[in-house]
N, C-alpha and C positions, 0 to 999 in steps of 0.2 A: 648329791652334791656337793657343795662350795660352790660358792658364787667362782663362778671360773673355771669349772673341773666338772669334767663326764666320770662318772662310774656306770655301767650297765653291768646287773647282776645276772649271770648266768644260770650256775644255780646254784647247790648250798649244800652241805655237811653237818651231823651230827654226831660224835665222837660218845664215847661212857658213858650211852646209857642205859640203866641197869634192864639187866636180861627178863629176871623176876621178883617178884613180892610176893608180898599175902595178903590175899584179898581180905579174907574172913580168917577170925582168931579166935576160940573162946576154951573150955578148954578140953573140952573133947577132940575138936580137930581143928584144922589148919588146910583152906584152904589158900592152891599157892595158882599163879598164871606162873608157864609158859612164855617168852617174847617168841613170832615167829620170829621179827626182825632180826637186822643182824645191828650190829657197835655202828655202824655209818650208815646212814641213808643219806639217798643223794634224789631228788632229781630237777627236771630242766625245770625255767619258772616259765607260770605263764606272763600273757604283756601285762600283767597287772607287780610293779617290781615293788610298791609303796609298803606291800604290809607283809609282813608271815606268819602266819597259826596253827600250832601246833601243842598237844598232848604229848605229856611227859610223864613217868612215873620222878613220883620222889626217889630224889639222892640229896642225903646226909653226909656227901663233899665232905664238914669237915671246915675246916683256918686253913688258908693259906702262910707262909713264911714269907718274911722282907716285904711287907708291902706296904710302901708310903706314896706309892704313883700307882695311875693307873699303866705307865709301863710295866712297874713290877709286876704286878700284878699278869700277867702278856706273857714276863721275858719267857725267850724259851732256847733251847743248846739245839745243836743239832752234833752232839761229840761223837754220843754212842754211832753215828749215823741213817738213825730218825729222830723225829722232830720232838722231842723232851718241854715241859714246861717248870722251868726252871721252883718256883715259888707256890706251885698251884698243889692242889692234892693228891695225888696221885687219879684217883678216879669218878674227877670232878667233867663235869660235863661242862660240851664248851658247842657252839656256833661256828662254820666254816663259814666266810661267803667269801666266794666264789667270783668274781667277774673280773668289768675293762674298764683300766682310767684310763683318762686324759686329759690334760691339762690347757687343749684351746688347743693350741699354739701352730700356725701350719706350720713353719720354718726351725725347724731344731727345737721342736716342741716335745712330751712325753707320750706315750701312747705304751700301758703294759697293761702283759696279764697279770696277774695281781689276787690275793688269797690274803683274809685277812678273819683273825682266831680271838672270839669273844667269850672267856666261860659264864657260864650262864651260875645264875644269884644273886639277887640283892643286894647290888652292893655300893646303893646308896650312901649310905649310914656306917659301911663298913669296905671295905676296897677288899680285905681277909677272905669275904663273907661266903661261899664258897655253892651253900646250901640251896635245895632246888625240895621247898615242904608241900607236899598237897596242900590244896585248897586255895591255891595260891594263886594269882593270875599276876603275872612276869608283862614289861612292858618296852624296852627296848628304846633308842631312837643313837640311830648309831649313823655317821657325820662323813665322810668322806671330804679329807682335809687335802693329800695328799699319797705319792704312794706307798709314803711309809709314814703314811699319817690318819689319823683317822678318832673324832669322839664319838664314845660313846657314849647316852642316858641312860642309867636300871629306873623301873618305880616298879617293885612289888605292895601288893596291896593283896588281904586277903579274898577269897571268893565265896560266898556259902550261895552258891546252885537252891541248894534243901536241905532242913534240920533235920534231915538224917546222916546228916559225917561224912556224907557221902567223900 
């Protein structure tokens, strides 16, 4: 949280996680996996809220449209009655952080239940990049400045755990 405010993370959810994919492909056979988890994950966090680590299958969602700023990347609408992202590719994976925001003021201050959506991918060089690539490690630094104001930095780097092309 920014100076003077607090954000207590209570849960998070992952959305649009691929349910299957090719594990091994050869001329004769393809082994596939079928995910046993739903497209939405949510769990309560432990007392250490400084870091969340999870592993995802590759999701080449593509590029977003009309993205010139962070706000364009996460722009959404409730026109259909459900939350829809305006500029993000349809099946792009995103994280929702849920928690309690407080500005710390005793008299007339703000305390609110908040929810922040963050599309995954390495947008450090290109805000329109929504791809999650295999063998990459992504690190996101999230800073809550206000009820409607977060700052997110992304860093993606190739992670080669072994030379076998895992």
